[in-house]
C-alpha positions as CSV (number, residue, x, y, z in Angstrom):
1,M,132.0,150.9,111.0
2,T,131.5,147.5,109.4
3,P,128.1,146.2,110.1
4,I,128.0,143.1,112.3
5,E,127.0,140.1,110.3
6,Y,124.2,137.9,111.6
7,A,125.6,134.8,113.1
8,D,124.6,131.4,111.7
9,I,123.3,129.6,114.7
10,Y,122.3,126.4,113.0
11,M,123.8,123.1,114.3
12,T,124.0,121.3,110.9
13,N,122.6,117.8,110.8
14,D,124.5,115.7,108.2
15,D,121.4,113.5,107.7
16,V,119.8,116.5,106.0
17,L,122.4,116.2,103.2
18,K,120.8,112.9,102.3
19,N,117.4,114.5,101.9
20,P,116.5,114.0,98.2
21,Y,113.6,116.5,98.3
22,I,115.8,119.6,99.0
23,G,116.5,121.2,95.6
24,A,114.5,118.5,93.8
25,E,112.9,119.4,90.4
26,Q,109.5,120.8,90.9
27,N,106.4,119.0,89.6
28,L,104.2,121.9,88.4
29,A,101.5,119.7,86.9
30,S,97.9,120.6,87.6
31,P,96.0,118.0,89.8
32,P,93.2,116.1,88.2
33,K,89.5,117.1,88.5
34,F,87.0,115.0,90.3
35,E,84.6,114.7,87.3
36,D,87.5,113.3,85.3
37,I,88.5,110.6,87.7
38,K,85.3,109.5,89.6
39,D,85.1,106.2,87.7
40,K,88.7,105.4,88.6
41,L,88.2,105.5,92.3
42,P,87.7,102.3,94.4
43,K,83.9,101.5,94.2
44,P,82.3,100.6,97.5
45,V,79.4,98.2,97.2
46,W,76.7,98.2,99.9
47,D,73.2,97.3,98.8
48,G,70.5,99.5,100.3
49,H,72.8,102.1,101.5
50,E,72.7,104.8,98.9
51,L,73.2,107.6,101.4
52,Q,76.5,106.2,102.6
53,I,77.7,105.5,99.0
54,G,76.7,109.1,98.0
55,G,78.6,110.4,101.1
56,Y,81.7,108.5,100.0
57,Y,81.8,110.2,96.6
58,R,80.9,113.6,98.0
59,A,83.9,113.4,100.2
60,W,86.1,112.6,97.3
61,E,84.6,115.5,95.4
62,L,85.4,117.9,98.2
63,A,88.9,116.4,98.5
64,F,89.7,116.9,94.9
65,S,88.5,120.4,95.0
66,N,91.2,121.1,97.6
67,L,94.1,119.9,95.4
68,F,96.6,122.5,94.2
69,P,99.7,122.6,92.0
70,A,103.1,123.6,93.2
71,T,104.3,127.0,92.0
72,K,107.6,128.5,91.3
73,E,106.9,131.1,94.0
74,N,106.4,128.6,96.8
75,G,109.1,126.2,95.7
76,F,107.0,123.1,96.5
77,V,108.1,120.0,94.7
78,S,104.7,118.4,94.3
79,P,101.0,119.1,93.9
80,F,99.2,118.7,97.2
81,I,96.0,118.5,99.2
82,D,95.1,121.6,101.2
83,A,93.6,121.5,104.7
84,A,90.6,123.3,103.4
85,F,90.5,126.3,105.8
86,S,93.7,128.3,105.3
87,N,96.3,129.5,102.9
88,D,98.9,127.3,104.6
89,I,99.8,123.7,104.5
90,F,99.7,121.9,107.9
91,M,101.8,119.0,108.9
92,W,99.3,117.5,111.3
93,D,96.3,117.9,109.0
94,T,98.2,116.6,105.9
95,C,99.3,113.4,107.8
96,F,95.7,112.6,108.5
97,M,94.4,113.6,105.1
98,L,96.7,110.9,103.7
99,M,94.8,108.3,105.7
100,F,92.1,108.5,103.1
101,G,94.1,109.9,100.3
102,R,96.0,106.7,99.9
103,Y,92.9,105.0,98.6
104,A,93.2,107.1,95.4
105,T,97.0,106.9,95.1
106,Q,96.7,105.4,91.6
107,I,95.0,108.6,90.5
108,F,96.8,111.3,92.4
109,S,99.9,111.0,94.7
110,F,98.3,112.3,97.9
111,Q,101.4,111.0,99.7
112,S,103.6,113.4,97.8
113,S,101.9,116.2,99.7
114,L,104.4,115.5,102.5
115,D,107.3,116.1,100.0
116,N,106.5,119.8,100.3
117,F,107.4,119.6,104.0
118,Y,110.6,117.5,103.4
119,C,111.8,120.0,100.7
120,K,111.6,122.8,103.2
121,Q,113.6,121.0,105.9
122,H,116.2,123.3,107.5
123,K,119.9,122.2,107.7
124,D,119.5,121.3,111.4
125,G,116.6,119.0,110.6
126,F,113.7,121.3,111.6
127,I,110.5,121.1,109.6
128,C,107.8,123.7,110.3
129,R,104.3,122.6,111.2
130,Q,102.7,125.2,109.0
131,I,104.1,126.6,105.7
132,H,102.6,129.4,103.5
133,E,101.3,128.3,100.2
134,S,102.0,131.6,98.5
135,N,105.7,131.8,99.1
136,G,106.8,128.5,100.8
137,H,107.9,130.4,103.9
138,D,107.6,128.9,107.4
139,K,104.8,130.3,109.5
140,F,106.9,130.1,112.7
141,Y,110.5,130.6,113.8
142,R,111.9,127.1,114.5
143,H,112.4,127.7,118.3
144,D,108.9,129.0,118.9
145,P,107.1,126.6,121.2
146,V,104.4,126.0,118.6
147,S,106.7,125.8,115.6
148,T,106.3,122.1,114.9
149,G,104.6,118.8,115.6
150,P,103.0,116.5,116.3
151,D,105.7,114.1,115.2
152,I,103.6,111.5,113.3
153,L,105.3,111.8,109.8
154,A,107.0,108.4,110.1
155,W,103.8,106.6,111.2
156,T,102.0,108.1,108.2
157,E,104.7,106.9,105.9
158,L,104.6,103.4,107.4
159,L,100.8,103.1,106.8
160,Y,101.4,104.0,103.2
161,Y,104.1,101.4,102.9
162,Q,101.9,98.7,104.5
163,N,99.2,99.5,101.8
164,F,101.4,99.5,98.8
165,G,104.9,98.1,99.7
166,D,106.6,101.1,98.1
167,K,110.2,100.5,99.2
168,E,111.6,103.2,96.9
169,R,109.7,105.8,98.9
170,L,111.0,104.4,102.2
171,S,114.5,104.9,100.9
172,K,113.8,108.6,100.2
173,I,112.1,109.5,103.4
174,Y,114.2,107.7,106.0
175,Y,117.0,110.3,106.3
176,P,114.8,113.5,106.4
177,L,112.6,111.8,109.0
178,L,115.6,110.7,111.0
179,A,116.9,114.3,110.9
180,Y,113.6,115.7,111.9
181,H,113.4,113.3,114.9
182,K,116.9,114.3,116.0
183,W,115.9,117.9,115.9
184,N,112.9,117.2,118.1
185,K,115.1,115.2,120.5
186,V,117.5,118.1,120.9
187,Y,115.0,121.0,121.0
188,R,111.8,119.6,122.3
189,T,113.0,117.7,125.4
190,W,113.7,118.4,129.0
191,P,117.2,117.6,130.4
192,N,115.9,114.1,131.3
193,G,115.2,113.3,127.6
194,C,111.4,113.5,127.8
195,Y,109.3,115.6,125.4
196,W,107.2,118.7,125.8
197,S,104.8,120.4,123.5
198,S,102.1,123.1,123.4
199,G,98.5,123.4,122.5
200,W,99.2,124.2,118.9
201,G,102.3,122.0,118.8
202,C,100.2,118.9,119.9
203,G,97.5,119.8,117.3
204,M,94.8,120.1,119.9
205,D,94.6,123.8,120.4
206,N,92.4,124.5,123.4
207,L,92.6,121.5,125.6
208,P,93.0,122.7,129.2
209,R,96.3,120.9,129.9
210,V,98.2,123.8,131.3
211,S,96.8,125.3,134.5
212,Y,95.2,128.7,134.0
213,K,95.5,129.6,137.6
214,D,99.3,129.4,137.5
215,Y,99.4,132.2,135.0
216,P,96.9,134.9,136.1
217,D,98.4,137.6,133.9
218,F,97.5,135.8,130.7
219,E,94.3,134.9,128.9
220,N,93.3,131.3,128.9
221,W,93.6,130.9,125.1
222,Q,97.2,132.1,125.3
223,I,98.2,129.6,127.9
224,E,96.4,126.6,126.4
225,S,97.6,127.3,122.8
226,F,101.1,128.7,123.1
227,Y,102.8,127.5,126.3
228,H,104.3,124.2,127.4
229,G,103.6,124.9,131.0
230,G,106.7,123.0,132.1
231,L,104.8,119.8,131.5
232,T,106.1,116.5,130.2
233,W,103.4,115.9,127.5
234,I,102.2,112.3,127.2
235,D,101.3,112.5,123.5
236,A,104.6,114.1,122.6
237,N,106.5,111.3,124.4
238,L,104.3,108.5,122.9
239,Q,104.7,110.0,119.4
240,A,108.5,110.1,119.9
241,T,108.4,106.5,121.0
242,L,106.3,105.6,118.0
243,T,108.6,107.4,115.7
244,C,111.6,105.5,117.1
245,R,109.9,102.2,116.5
246,V,108.7,103.1,113.0
247,L,112.2,104.4,111.9
248,I,113.7,101.1,113.2
249,E,111.2,99.2,111.1
250,I,111.9,101.2,108.1
251,A,115.7,100.8,108.5
252,K,115.1,97.0,108.8
253,E,113.1,97.0,105.6
254,L,115.9,98.9,103.8
255,G,118.5,96.7,105.2
256,I,120.5,99.5,106.9
257,D,121.6,100.0,110.5
258,Y,122.5,103.7,110.4
259,G,120.9,105.5,113.3
260,V,119.2,102.3,114.6
261,K,121.3,101.9,117.8
262,E,120.4,105.4,119.0
263,L,116.8,104.9,118.1
264,K,116.6,101.7,119.9
265,E,118.2,103.2,123.0
266,E,115.7,106.1,123.0
267,Y,112.8,103.8,122.4
268,D,113.7,101.6,125.4
269,Y,114.3,104.7,127.6
270,L,111.0,106.4,126.7
271,T,109.0,103.1,127.0
272,E,110.4,102.5,130.5
273,Y,110.0,106.1,131.6
274,I,106.4,106.4,130.3
275,N,105.3,103.2,132.0
276,R,107.2,104.0,135.3
277,K,106.5,107.7,135.7
278,M,103.5,108.7,133.5
279,W,101.2,105.8,134.4
280,N,98.9,106.4,137.3
281,D,98.2,103.0,138.7
282,K,95.3,104.2,140.8
283,D,93.5,105.7,137.8
284,K,94.9,103.1,135.3
285,F,95.7,106.0,132.9
286,Y,98.6,107.8,131.3
287,Y,98.9,111.5,132.3
288,D,101.0,114.5,131.5
289,L,103.5,115.2,134.3
290,K,103.9,118.5,136.1
291,R,107.2,120.1,136.9
292,D,107.3,118.5,140.3
293,G,106.8,115.0,138.9
294,S,103.1,114.8,140.0
295,F,100.4,113.8,137.7
296,S,98.1,116.1,135.8
297,S,94.5,115.4,136.5
298,V,93.4,116.0,132.9
299,K,92.3,113.0,131.0
300,T,92.5,113.6,127.2
301,I,92.5,111.6,124.1
302,A,96.2,112.3,123.9
303,S,96.9,109.4,126.1
304,F,95.5,106.9,123.6
305,W,98.6,107.3,121.4
306,A,99.9,104.6,123.8
307,L,97.9,102.1,121.7
308,I,99.6,103.2,118.5
309,A,103.0,103.3,120.2
310,K,102.5,99.7,121.4
311,I,104.2,100.4,124.8
312,I,101.4,99.2,127.1
313,P,102.3,96.1,129.2
314,D,99.9,93.2,128.8
315,D,98.7,93.4,132.4
316,R,97.7,97.1,131.9
317,L,96.0,97.0,128.5
318,D,92.5,96.0,129.6
319,D,92.4,98.5,132.4
320,F,93.5,101.3,130.2
321,V,91.2,100.4,127.3
322,A,88.3,100.3,129.8
323,H,88.3,104.1,129.9
324,L,86.9,104.0,126.4
325,E,83.9,102.1,127.7
326,N,83.3,104.2,130.7
327,E,80.2,106.4,130.2
328,K,81.5,109.0,132.7
329,E,84.7,109.4,130.7
330,F,85.1,108.6,126.9
331,K,82.0,106.6,126.1
332,T,79.7,109.4,124.9
333,P,76.8,109.0,122.5
334,T,79.2,109.9,119.7
335,R,82.7,108.6,120.2
336,V,85.5,109.4,121.1
337,P,85.5,112.9,122.8
338,S,88.9,114.7,123.0
339,L,88.4,115.6,126.7
340,S,87.0,113.2,129.3
341,K,83.4,113.8,130.2
342,D,84.3,114.1,133.9
343,H,86.4,117.3,133.4
344,P,84.8,120.6,134.4
345,Y,85.6,122.1,131.0
346,Y,84.0,119.3,129.0
347,D,81.5,120.8,126.6
348,P,78.6,118.5,125.5
349,E,78.4,120.5,122.2
350,G,82.1,120.0,121.6
351,G,83.8,123.2,122.5
352,Y,86.4,122.5,119.8
353,W,88.9,120.2,121.6
354,N,87.1,120.5,125.0
355,G,85.0,117.4,124.1
356,G,84.7,117.6,120.4
357,V,84.8,114.3,118.5
358,W,87.4,114.5,115.7
359,A,88.1,112.1,112.8
360,P,91.9,112.1,113.2
361,T,92.0,111.2,116.9
362,T,89.1,108.8,116.7
363,Y,90.8,107.0,113.8
364,M,94.0,107.0,115.9
365,V,92.1,105.2,118.7
366,I,90.5,102.6,116.5
367,R,93.7,101.8,114.6
368,G,95.4,101.5,118.0
369,L,92.7,99.1,119.2
370,T,93.1,97.0,116.1
371,E,96.9,96.8,116.5
372,N,96.4,95.6,120.1
373,G,93.9,92.9,119.2
374,K,90.8,94.8,120.3
375,D,89.0,94.3,117.1
376,S,85.4,94.2,118.5
377,L,85.8,97.5,120.4
378,A,87.5,99.1,117.4
379,Y,84.6,98.1,115.2
380,E,82.0,99.3,117.8
381,I,83.6,102.7,118.1
382,A,84.2,103.1,114.4
383,K,80.5,102.2,113.6
384,N,79.2,104.5,116.3
385,F,81.3,107.4,114.9
386,Y,80.5,106.6,111.3
387,D,76.7,106.2,111.9
388,N,76.5,109.5,113.8
389,A,78.6,111.4,111.2
390,M,76.4,110.1,108.5
391,L,73.2,111.2,110.3
392,V,74.8,114.7,110.4
393,Y,75.6,114.3,106.7
394,K,72.0,113.4,106.0
395,S,70.7,116.5,107.8
396,T,73.3,119.0,106.6
397,G,74.5,117.5,103.3
398,T,78.2,117.8,104.2
399,F,81.0,116.8,106.5
400,W,82.3,118.8,109.4
401,E,85.6,119.6,111.1
402,N,84.5,118.0,114.3
403,Y,81.3,116.6,115.9
404,A,79.3,117.0,119.1
405,P,79.9,114.2,121.7
406,E,76.3,114.1,123.1
407,T,74.2,114.3,120.0
408,A,74.3,113.5,116.3
409,N,75.3,117.0,115.4
410,H,78.4,118.9,114.2
411,G,80.6,120.5,116.9
412,H,80.4,124.0,118.1
413,P,82.5,125.6,116.6
414,A,83.1,123.5,113.5
415,R,83.8,124.3,109.8
416,D,81.6,122.7,107.2
417,N,82.5,121.1,103.9
418,F,85.6,119.9,105.8
419,V,87.6,117.4,103.6
420,G,90.2,118.0,105.2
421,W,90.8,115.2,107.6
422,S,87.1,114.5,108.1
423,G,87.4,112.6,104.8
424,I,88.6,109.8,107.0
425,I,85.0,109.1,108.0
426,P,83.2,108.5,104.7
427,I,86.2,106.9,103.0
428,T,88.7,105.3,105.4
429,I,86.4,104.2,108.1
430,L,83.9,103.0,105.5
431,I,86.5,100.8,103.7
432,E,88.4,99.6,106.7
433,Y,85.8,99.1,109.4
434,I,82.2,99.2,108.0
435,L,83.1,97.2,104.9
436,G,85.9,95.7,107.0
437,I,88.6,95.5,104.3
438,Q,92.1,96.1,105.7
439,V,95.0,95.8,103.3
440,N,98.6,95.0,104.3
441,K,100.6,94.6,101.1
442,E,103.8,94.4,103.2
443,K,102.4,91.0,104.5
444,N,100.7,90.2,101.2
445,E,97.5,89.9,103.1
446,I,94.0,91.4,103.2
447,V,92.1,90.9,106.5
448,W,88.3,91.1,105.8
449,H,86.1,91.5,108.8
450,I,82.6,90.7,107.5
451,K,80.0,92.3,109.8
452,E,77.2,93.4,107.4
453,T,74.5,91.1,106.2
454,D,73.6,93.1,103.1
455,R,75.6,92.4,99.9
456,H,78.7,94.5,100.2
457,G,82.4,94.9,99.4
458,I,84.6,97.0,97.1
459,E,85.6,97.0,93.5
460,N,88.7,98.4,91.8
461,L,90.7,98.7,95.0
462,Y,94.3,99.5,94.2
463,I,96.9,97.5,96.2
464,G,100.2,98.5,94.6
465,D,102.4,97.3,91.7
466,G,99.7,98.0,89.2
467,D,97.4,95.5,90.9
468,Y,93.7,95.9,91.7
469,I,91.3,93.7,93.6
470,S,87.6,93.4,93.9
471,L,85.9,91.8,96.9
472,I,82.2,91.1,97.1
473,C,80.3,89.3,99.9
474,E,76.8,88.1,99.0
475,K,73.7,88.9,101.2
476,R,73.4,86.7,104.3
477,S,70.5,85.8,106.5
478,S,72.5,86.4,109.7
479,D,76.0,87.6,110.7
480,S,76.9,84.0,111.8
481,E,76.1,82.6,108.3
482,K,79.3,81.7,106.5
483,P,80.0,84.4,103.9
484,V,79.9,83.5,100.2
485,I,82.5,85.8,98.6
486,S,84.0,86.5,95.2
487,V,87.5,87.8,94.7
488,K,88.8,89.2,91.4
489,G,92.4,90.3,90.8
490,G,94.9,90.6,93.6
491,K,97.3,88.2,92.0
492,N,98.2,85.8,94.8
493,I,97.4,88.0,97.8
494,K,96.0,86.1,100.8
495,I,92.4,87.0,101.9
496,R,91.7,86.2,105.6
497,V,88.0,86.3,106.2
498,I,86.7,86.8,109.7
499,Y,83.0,86.7,110.6
500,N,80.9,85.9,113.6
501,G,80.9,82.1,113.0
502,G,84.6,81.7,112.4
503,E,87.2,82.5,109.8
504,F,88.8,81.1,106.6
505,V,91.6,81.9,104.2
506,C,91.4,82.1,100.5
507,G,93.1,83.6,97.4
508,G,92.7,83.4,93.7
509,E,90.1,84.5,91.2
510,K,86.9,83.1,92.8
511,N,86.1,81.8,96.2
512,G,82.9,80.8,98.0
């Protein structure tokens, strides 16, 4: 008898045919060593803050120790940064590691770490969330509930573009990202077009979002990590909405309209659905939805993706943001906990995602606040998290996977020497919020929020197209004193300086 051949069950996505990373020539070069590139990094200046400056360089040292070359065996197309705790590359971790990695892009193409996910895209558009470094094989079958996500690839690429204006990269990543989004739309939605996920799929493993009591025959960790629970997941829907918006922006930058109509229709649908069905007007909060359409009662940091997605109506924004300032919910001594303090499973020592404070999600919150005009609160939260993490660095000599919400301590459990996404704290938050320098090359603008009174700034900051800039603010007697600044390089980029006493705009070689 002739053996029955395995049926090819893939529904081919033609957009994958336009993915330039599939079958691309491998770059097998060895990544650089920290000791060889230290002097080429952006140089933060902050007089009297040697601990913080030392932490910045220690984070880079750990990050560069986690760089690895592609191999013929794994089929990766680029050297990459590893998540620092496994022999796999992780989609979610990699996206957030690039939030600090982009500040060394002139030395090593951290962004190309994502190319190793794109080159492994399946012909139906699927990309696995976790891929083995040894052989390049997927960790999960594509229809496993934990096989992929969260869908933030497009957002990560947009942030890179805003820093450097690299339109060539946009042209390469648009179609693989569009194909991946279409896969999620087909296989990660309920019949009404709204999205579901799982503990591992959402990246926040042990949050108690699925009711344990409904599944008495299973252990809690199985339910919270591996099962969708029939829920409509708020973060999955917000991230899908964000992806639609970002892909539309990318298409506009590229001058193409392919896929835009469908993306716009989905964006409008999800925005309306989220605000009509997933917003609890009594609590002023976005929730997961249960099978019967009722609200989940679990308040998690997942809901704050609404800030990044930019779908919050003006008349709801202040009420929603107020949860971040409520000491019974998300305003803990170290901010921002992953689970609201008023939940019975909240753990004051962190409990991993049951209250732990994490660099990626806290960064998501502060970026979202910034993009919604809440600059003061963004700075307040950023400084709180940064200061507490640096206290832990002072006492332990390293950075941690997550932090305790109630004390200046690492979380329990938490991995040490974690750079890893915790490099966001001593690098990205330092540059963007403590030193206050936020680059948008797309708009040819640097917004500089000057808060510190000690002499501070940054030297040798790469802003794309072979261009570097140095920004120094001299010591001031108070935060309301007009800053005296110097600017070197940057060609004709506009510098918008904002301080407690007002703001001014400058550009050129020297300003004061």
